[in-house]
C-alpha positions in Angstrom: 32.8 15.2 -50.3 35.9 15.4 -48.2 34.7 18.7 -46.7 31.3 17.2 -45.8 33.1 14.3 -44.2 35.3 16.6 -42.1 32.3 18.6 -41.0 30.4 15.5 -40.0 33.4 14.2 -38.1 33.8 17.5 -36.2 30.1 17.5 -35.4 30.3 13.9 -34.1 33.3 14.7 -32.0 31.6 17.7 -30.4 28.5 15.7 -29.8 30.4 12.8 -28.2 32.4 15.3 -26.1 29.2 16.9 -24.8 27.7 13.5 -24.1 30.7 12.5 -22.0 30.4 15.7 -20.0 26.7 15.1 -19.4 27.4 11.5 -18.4 29.8 12.7 -15.7 27.0 14.9 -14.3 24.5 12.0 -14.2 24.6 9.6 -11.3 25.6 6.1 -12.1 23.7 3.0 -11.1 25.4 2.9 -7.8 24.5 6.5 -7.2 21.0 5.9 -8.3 20.4 3.3 -5.6 21.6 5.7 -3.0 18.5 7.8 -3.6 16.2 7.4 -0.6 13.1 7.5 -2.8 14.3 4.5 -4.8 15.3 2.6 -1.7 11.9 3.2 -0.1 10.1 2.0 -3.3 12.3 -1.2 -3.4 11.4 -2.0 0.2 7.7 -1.3 -0.4 7.7 -3.3 -3.5 9.4 -6.2 -1.8 6.7 -6.3 0.9 3.6 -5.7 -1.2 4.3 -6.9 -4.8 2.3 -10.2 -4.1 -0.9 -8.2 -4.0 -1.0 -8.6 -7.7 -1.5 -12.3 -7.3 -4.8 -11.4 -5.7 -6.0 -9.1 -8.4 -9.2 -11.2 -8.9 -9.7 -12.0 -5.2 -12.7 -10.8 -3.2 -12.9 -10.6 0.6 -15.4 -9.5 3.2 -17.8 -6.9 1.7 -16.0 -7.1 -1.6 -18.6 -9.7 -2.6 -21.3 -7.1 -2.1 -19.5 -4.7 -4.4 -18.8 -7.4 -7.0 -21.3 -7.1 -9.9 -23.5 -4.6 -8.0 -25.5 -2.1 -10.0 -24.8 1.6 -10.0 -28.1 2.3 -8.3 -27.5 -0.2 -5.5 -23.9 1.1 -4.8 -25.0 4.7 -4.8 -28.0 3.8 -2.5 -25.9 1.9 0.0 -23.1 4.4 0.3 -25.6 7.3 0.4 -27.1 5.5 3.5 -23.6 5.3 4.9 -23.2 9.1 4.3 -20.7 8.8 1.5 -22.5 8.8 -1.9 -19.3 9.6 -3.7 -17.9 6.2 -2.8 -20.8 4.5 -4.6 -19.8 6.3 -7.9 -16.1 5.5 -7.2 -16.7 1.7 -6.8 -18.9 1.7 -9.9 -16.2 3.5 -11.9 -13.5 1.1 -10.7 -15.5 -2.0 -11.6 -16.0 -0.6 -15.1 -12.3 -0.5 -15.5 -11.9 -4.0 -14.1 -11.5 -5.6 -10.7 -7.7 -5.7 -11.1 -7.6 -2.0 -10.7 -8.3 -2.4 -6.9 -5.0 -4.2 -6.5 -3.1 -1.7 -8.7 -4.7 1.3 -6.9 -4.0 -0.1 -3.5 -0.4 -0.8 -4.4 0.1 2.7 -5.9 -1.7 4.6 -3.3 0.2 2.9 -0.5 3.5 3.9 -2.0 2.4 7.5 -2.7 1.4 7.9 0.9 4.8 6.8 2.1 6.5 9.0 -0.5 4.6 12.1 0.7 5.3 11.0 4.3 9.0 11.0 3.5 8.7 14.6 2.0 6.9 15.7 5.2 9.7 14.4 7.3 12.3 16.1 5.2 10.4 19.4 5.5 10.7 19.1 9.2 14.5 18.7 8.9 14.7 15.0 9.8 18.0 13.6 8.7 18.0 11.6 5.5 18.8 8.4 7.4 16.0 8.8 9.9 13.4 9.9 7.3 14.3 6.8 5.2 14.3 4.4 8.1 10.8 5.7 9.2 9.5 5.3 5.7 10.9 1.8 5.5 9.0 0.9 8.7 5.7 2.4 7.5 6.1 0.4 4.3 6.8 -3.0 6.0 5.3 -3.0 9.5 2.8 -5.8 10.1 -0.2 -3.5 10.4 -3.5 -3.2 8.5 -3.6 -6.5 6.7 -7.1 -5.6 5.5 -5.7 -3.1 3.0 -5.9 -6.1 0.6 -9.7 -6.0 0.5 -11.2 -3.8 -2.2 -13.8 -2.3 0.1 -10.9 -0.6 2.0 -9.3 0.9 -1.1 -11.0 4.3 -0.8 -9.5 4.7 2.7 -6.0 4.9 1.2 -7.2 7.4 -1.4 -8.5 9.7 1.4 -5.4 9.1 3.5 -3.2 10.2 0.5 -5.3 13.4 0.2 -4.8 14.0 3.9 -1.0 13.6 4.0 -0.7 15.6 0.8 -2.8 18.4 2.4 -0.5 18.3 5.4 2.6 18.6 3.1 1.0 21.6 1.3 0.1 23.2 4.7 3.7 22.8 6.0 5.3 24.2 2.8 2.7 27.0 2.5 3.2 28.2 6.1 6.9 28.0 5.6 6.8 30.0 2.4 4.0 32.2 3.7 1.7 31.4 0.8 -1.8 32.0 1.9 -3.5 30.6 -1.2 -2.0 27.1 -1.0 -2.7 27.1 2.7 -6.4 27.6 1.9 -6.1 24.8 -0.7 -4.8 22.5 2.1 -7.9 23.3 4.2 -10.2 22.3 1.3 -8.3 19.0 0.9 -8.5 18.3 4.6 -12.3 18.7 4.5 -12.6 16.4 1.5 -10.4 13.7 3.2 -12.6 13.6 6.3 -14.9 11.3 4.3 -12.6 8.7 5.8 -13.9 9.3 9.4 -10.9 7.9 11.2 -8.9 11.0 10.0 -11.0 13.4 12.1 -9.5 12.5 15.5 -6.1 12.3 13.9 -6.6 15.9 12.6 -5.7 17.2 16.1 -2.1 16.5 15.1 -2.5 19.0 12.2 -3.6 21.7 14.6 -0.5 21.1 16.8 1.8 21.2 13.8 0.2 24.4 12.4 0.5 26.1 15.8 4.1 25.1 16.0 4.8 26.4 12.4 2.9 29.7 13.1 5.1 30.2 16.2 8.3 29.2 14.5 7.8 31.3 11.3 6.6 34.5 13.0 8.9 37.4 11.9 10.5 39.0 15.0 11.0 42.3 13.1 7.6 42.9 11.6 5.3 40.6 13.6 2.9 42.7 15.9 3.5 40.2 18.8 7.2 41.1 19.1 6.8 43.3 22.2 3.9 41.5 23.8 4.0 39.0 26.6 4.0 35.2 26.3 0.2 34.9 26.9 -0.6 37.4 24.1 1.7 35.4 21.8 -0.2 32.2 22.6 -3.5 33.9 21.9 -2.2 35.2 18.6 -1.2 31.7 17.5 -4.6 30.3 18.5 -6.3 33.0 16.5 -4.1 32.3 13.5 -4.9 28.6 13.7 -8.7 29.1 14.3 -9.6 28.2 10.7 -7.7 24.9 11.0 -9.4 24.1 14.3 -12.9 24.7 12.8 -12.4 22.4 9.8 -13.7 19.2 11.5 -16.7 21.0 12.8 -17.4 22.4 9.4 -17.3 19.0 7.9 -19.5 17.6 10.7 -22.1 20.2 9.8 -21.9 19.4 6.1 -22.3 15.7 6.8 -25.2 16.2 9.2 -27.3 18.3 6.8 -26.2 16.9 3.4 -25.0 13.4 4.0 -26.8 12.1 7.0 -26.6 8.4 7.7 -29.8 6.4 7.1 -31.2 2.9 6.4 -29.0 0.1 7.7 -26.4 2.6 9.0 -28.8 4.9 10.9 -28.8 3.4 14.4 -26.3 1.5 16.5 -23.6 1.5 13.9 -20.1 2.8 15.1 -21.7 4.7 18.0 -19.2 6.4 20.2 -19.0 4.6 23.5 -16.2 5.4 26.0 -15.7 3.1 28.9 -12.9 1.8 31.1 -12.3 -1.2 29.0 -11.7 1.0 25.9 -9.1 3.0 27.8 -7.3 -0.2 28.8 -7.5 -1.3 25.2 -5.8 1.9 24.1 -3.0 1.5 26.6 -2.5 -2.1 25.4 -2.3 -1.0 21.8 0.3 1.6 22.6 2.4 -1.0 24.5 2.2 -3.5 21.7 3.1 -1.1 19.0 6.2 0.2 20.7 8.0 -2.8 19.2 5.7 -5.1 17.1 7.3 -8.5 17.7 4.0 -10.0 18.8 2.5 -8.9 15.6 4.8 -10.9 13.3 2.6 -13.5 11.6 5.4 -15.9 10.8 6.7 -18.3 13.5 9.3 -17.1 15.9 12.0 -19.6 14.7 11.6 -18.4 11.1 11.6 -14.8 12.1 14.7 -15.2 14.3 16.6 -17.1 11.5 15.8 -14.4 8.9 16.8 -11.7 11.3 20.2 -13.3 12.1 20.9 -14.0 8.5 20.3 -10.5 7.4 22.2 -9.1 10.3 25.3 -11.2 9.4 25.2 -10.2 5.7 24.8 -6.5 6.3 27.4 -6.6 9.1 30.0 -8.0 6.7 29.4 -5.5 3.9 28.6 -2.1 5.5 30.9 0.3 7.2 30.5 3.9 8.4 31.3 5.9 11.6 28.5 6.3 14.2 27.2 9.1 16.3 27.6 9.2 20.1 25.4 6.8 22.2 24.1 9.6 24.4 22.8 11.7 21.5 21.2 8.6 19.9 19.5 7.7 23.1 18.0 11.1 23.5 16.9 11.1 19.9 15.3 7.7 20.5 13.3 8.9 23.4 12.0 11.8 21.3 10.9 9.5 18.6 9.1 7.2 21.0 7.3 10.2 22.4 6.2 11.2 18.9 5.2 7.7 18.2 3.0 7.4 21.3 1.1 10.6 20.4 0.5 9.3 16.9 -0.6 5.9 18.1 -3.1 7.5 20.6 -4.5 9.7 17.8 -4.5 6.9 15.3 -6.2 4.3 17.5 -8.7 6.7 19.1 -11.1 6.6 16.1 -11.5 2.8 16.7 -11.5 2.8 20.5 -14.2 5.6 20.5 -16.6 3.2 18.8 -15.7 0.2 21.0 -13.3 -1.6 18.6 -9.9 -2.9 19.8 -7.0 -2.3 17.3 -4.9 -5.4 17.0 -2.4 -7.0 14.7 -3.5 -10.4 13.3 -7.3 -10.5 12.8 -7.6 -8.8 9.5 -11.2 -7.8 9.8 -10.4 -6.1 13.1 -7.7 -4.0 11.3 -9.7 -3.1 8.3 -9.5 0.7 8.9 -6.2 0.9 10.9 -4.2 2.7 8.1 -3.0 5.3 10.6 -1.2 3.1 13.1 1.9 2.4 11.0 3.0 6.0 11.4 3.1 5.9 15.2 4.4 2.4 15.2 7.3 3.5 12.9 8.4 6.3 15.2 8.1 4.2 18.3 10.0 1.2 16.8 12.9 3.4 15.5 13.1 5.2 18.8 13.4 2.0 20.7 16.0 0.7 18.3 18.0 3.9 18.8 18.0 3.4 22.5 19.1 -0.3 22.1 21.9 0.8 19.7 23.1 3.3 22.2 24.0 0.6 24.6 25.6 -1.8 22.1 28.8 -3.2 23.8 30.9 -2.5 20.7 33.3 0.4 21.4 34.6 0.7 17.9 32.3 3.2 16.0 32.7 1.2 12.8 31.5 -2.0 14.5 28.7 -0.2 16.2 27.5 1.3 12.9 27.6 -2.1 11.3 25.5 -3.6 14.1 23.0 -0.9 13.8 22.6 -1.2 10.0 22.6 -5.0 10.2 20.0 -5.2 13.0 17.7 -2.7 11.2 18.0 -4.5 7.9 17.3 -7.8 9.6 14.1 -6.4 11.2 12.9 -5.0 7.8 13.7 -8.4 6.2 11.5 -10.1 8.8 8.7 -7.7 8.2 8.9 -8.2 4.4 8.8 -12.0 4.8 5.9 -11.6 7.2 3.9 -9.7 4.5 4.6 -12.5 2.0 3.1 -15.0 4.5 0.1 -12.6 4.9 -0.5 -12.5 1.2 0.0 -16.3 1.1 -2.7 -16.7 3.7 -5.1 -14.6 1.7 -4.2 -16.6 -1.3 -5.3 -19.8 0.5 -8.5 -18.1 1.4 -8.9 -17.2 -2.3 -8.5 -20.9 -3.1 -11.1 -21.9 -0.6 -13.5 -19.4 -2.2 -12.9 -20.9 -5.6 -13.4 -24.4 -4.2 -16.6 -23.4 -2.6 -18.1 -21.8 -5.7 -16.9 -24.7 -7.9 -18.4 -27.3 -5.5 -21.8 -25.6 -5.5 -21.7 -25.2 -9.3 -21.1 -28.9 -9.8 -23.4 -30.4 -7.1 -27.0 -30.8 -8.4 -28.5 -31.1 -5.0 -27.3 -27.6 -4.1 -29.4 -25.9 -6.8 -32.4 -25.8 -4.4 -33.1 -22.8 -2.2 -34.3 -24.8 0.7 -30.9 -25.4 2.5 -28.2 -23.9 4.6 -24.5 -24.6 4.3 -22.3 -24.2 7.3 -18.6 -23.7 6.6 -16.2 -25.7 8.8 -13.2 -25.9 6.4 -10.9 -23.8 8.6 -9.3 -22.3 5.5 -10.4 -18.7 6.0 -7.8 -15.9 6.0 -6.4 -15.6 9.5 -9.2 -17.9 10.8 -11.6 -15.0 10.7 -15.4 -15.5 10.2 -16.5 -14.7 6.6 -19.5 -12.5 6.3 -22.9 -13.4 5.0 -22.3 -11.2 1.9 -19.2 -13.2 1.1 -20.9 -16.5 1.0 -23.9 -15.1 -0.8 -21.5 -13.6 -3.4 -19.8 -17.0 -3.9 -23.2 -18.6 -4.4 -24.3 -16.0 -6.9 -21.0 -16.4 -8.7 -21.7 -20.1 -9.0 -25.4 -20.2 -9.8 -26.5 -16.6 -10.6 -29.1 -16.8 -7.9 -29.5 -14.9 -4.6 -31.6 -17.4 -2.7 -29.0 -19.3 -0.6 -28.2 -19.0 3.1 -24.5 -19.9 3.7 -22.9 -19.2 7.1 -19.7 -19.8 8.9 -20.2 -22.5 11.5 -18.6 -20.7 14.4 -20.4 -17.5 13.5 -23.9 -19.0 13.7 -23.2 -21.0 16.9 -21.7 -17.9 18.5 -25.1 -16.2 18.3 -27.0 -19.2 19.7 -28.2 -20.7 16.4 -30.0 -19.6 13.3 -32.6 -17.4 15.0 -30.0 -15.5 17.0 -27.9 -14.9 14.0 -30.7 -13.6 11.8 -32.0 -11.4 14.7 -28.6 -9.8 15.0 -28.0 -9.2 11.3 -31.5 -8.8 9.9 -31.0 -5.2 9.0 -28.2 -6.2 6.7 -30.1 -8.9 5.0 -31.1 -7.8 1.5 -29.6 -6.5 -1.7 -26.3 -5.4 0.0 -25.7 -9.0 1.3 -27.1 -10.5 -1.8 -29.6 -12.7 0.0 -32.9 -10.8 -0.7 -34.5 -13.9 -2.3 -33.5 -16.4 0.5 -36.0 -17.9 2.9 -35.4 -16.5 6.4 -37.3 -19.2 8.2 -35.6 -22.4 9.4 -34.6 -24.3 6.2 -35.4 -27.9 5.6 -31.9 -29.2 5.0 -28.4 -28.5 6.3 -25.0 -29.2 4.7 -21.6 -28.9 6.5 -18.6 -28.2 4.4 -15.2 -29.5 5.6 -11.6 -29.7 4.3 -10.8 -32.8 2.4 -9.0 -35.4 4.5 -6.1 -35.6 2.1 -5.6 -31.8 2.4 -3.4 -32.0 5.5 -1.5 -28.7 5.0 -3.2 -25.6 3.4 0.3 -24.3 2.6 1.3 -27.4 0.6 -2.1 -27.3 -1.2 -1.7 -23.6 -2.0 1.8 -24.2 -3.4 0.7 -27.1 -5.6 -2.5 -25.2 -6.7 -0.4 -22.2 -7.7 1.9 -24.3 -9.8 -1.0 -26.2 -11.5 -2.9 -22.9 -12.2 0.1 -21.4 -14.0 1.4 -24.5 -15.7 -1.8 -26.3 -16.7 -4.9 -24.2 -15.8 -7.3 -26.5 -17.7 -6.6 -29.4 -15.3 -7.0 -27.3 -12.1 -10.1 -28.3 -10.1 -10.7 -26.2 -7.0 -13.4 -28.4 -5.5 -10.9 -31.1 -4.6 -10.1 -28.9 -1.6 -13.5 -29.4 0.1 -16.0 -32.1 1.0 -19.7 -32.0 2.1 -21.5 -33.7 4.9 -25.2 -34.0 4.6 -27.9 -33.3 3.8 -29.4 -33.2 7.3 -33.1 -32.6 6.7 -35.9 -31.7 9.2 -38.6 -31.8 6.6 -39.0 -33.2 3.0 -36.7 -31.4 0.6 -38.3 -29.1 -1.9 -36.8 -29.4 -5.3 
């Protein structure tokens, strides 16, 4: 017994000794938080975690997706030239609507993570790669990522950046098989059409890599002149240059647009105004202060508070101002190129990229990359002229100012999600009001929304209102419009004339009477709802603490009916 005890004690001592050695090799908690990947995730999570509060929310064309049959989804996306998306949306809804929020959150982070790996493969310093990833995660761009209809765009963007990472590593390691794999992934990602103009960047990167990695000892171009070298590089990159044309041929012959998307939908139209728009976008995105959604006093207060805190706790020597200034100019140049390529897809079809209107930014997932480079470059130039002569103080100011800017952007995103939450409350109130108003069970009426509680004051689409009505009544026979939308087109006839090709199953109004209805209702915000923010806060508390006593319809009131003819019940 004593011998067994001694053997057990010796075994335990050896095991504990080995465990102590291994623990010395493992990074502690402090070391763990020094990892750039974890820091990037924390910043990303801080900005976008509220998306899970909107797991059941639906915006814009989300209402057309909601509850749609497999046949209808496949038919509509086949008309748009992307039948695979119809199956994708159907599969996601089988899982549950919550998966859109989870997928958007996860895809967004994975894109930034791969972006960080690409920067590291190009020998960016750890601090610059991390700072650029922070900015991509938090910049006030592409608010419309919240909508489920835009979720596949992030999926294709992830495939695109992953293909770029594979291309860079395969050319670096001279692995021709993984290089061809990246070509296949690029073609698949082009289903997100905005990536096609952006693909010009890939060609430039590939040409640079082919030039850089050519072996001076064995490469046949060693003794040739400069022009022959350029021709060799172009020949080497010919397959890459042909990829968009190959995809265009595949789409034209196999996935041609038809139906509601066949004519006058995202038609390329270059004009002088579009060029001016492009220049304005580049100027705004150099430093996106005008894009901050929160008020300037709040933004300034957050910025100063974060600056003071970080200034007091951080310390490290800094590089020379001249070197930082040159590096800043290089980053701005890269950012401008990326912004031009990222914005071109929208400008080509006559759309103006901008910050706040969320519907106008629904496909602008490419702009954060250029904006990140430009913003960091401008910050580096500003840091280079800081009056502090002490390197330690200069570094503290740099870290504090950057941390303050990121803090402002994170708070901005919380306000963005809060605004969408208010819109979600309006939708609940709208459906709840229709459900509990007997006079609104008739099909012979139109409701005009003047509540002013829409997300970012944008105009909801016809499909959104029809989806709300269907959720409340199970019918598809109502015509509900945004007041400003209808009046902008000169009344009911002008509105119907402009959107008649979209009226039907996709907009969920196929059973509605398209002649002028007999009665009209106008929906307004209740007089006692003075602040949509205070209502949102109180509603959030009630919904969590006592959901059975939450009544959404108290948010709205109706005026009417205003009837031109006897009502038909």
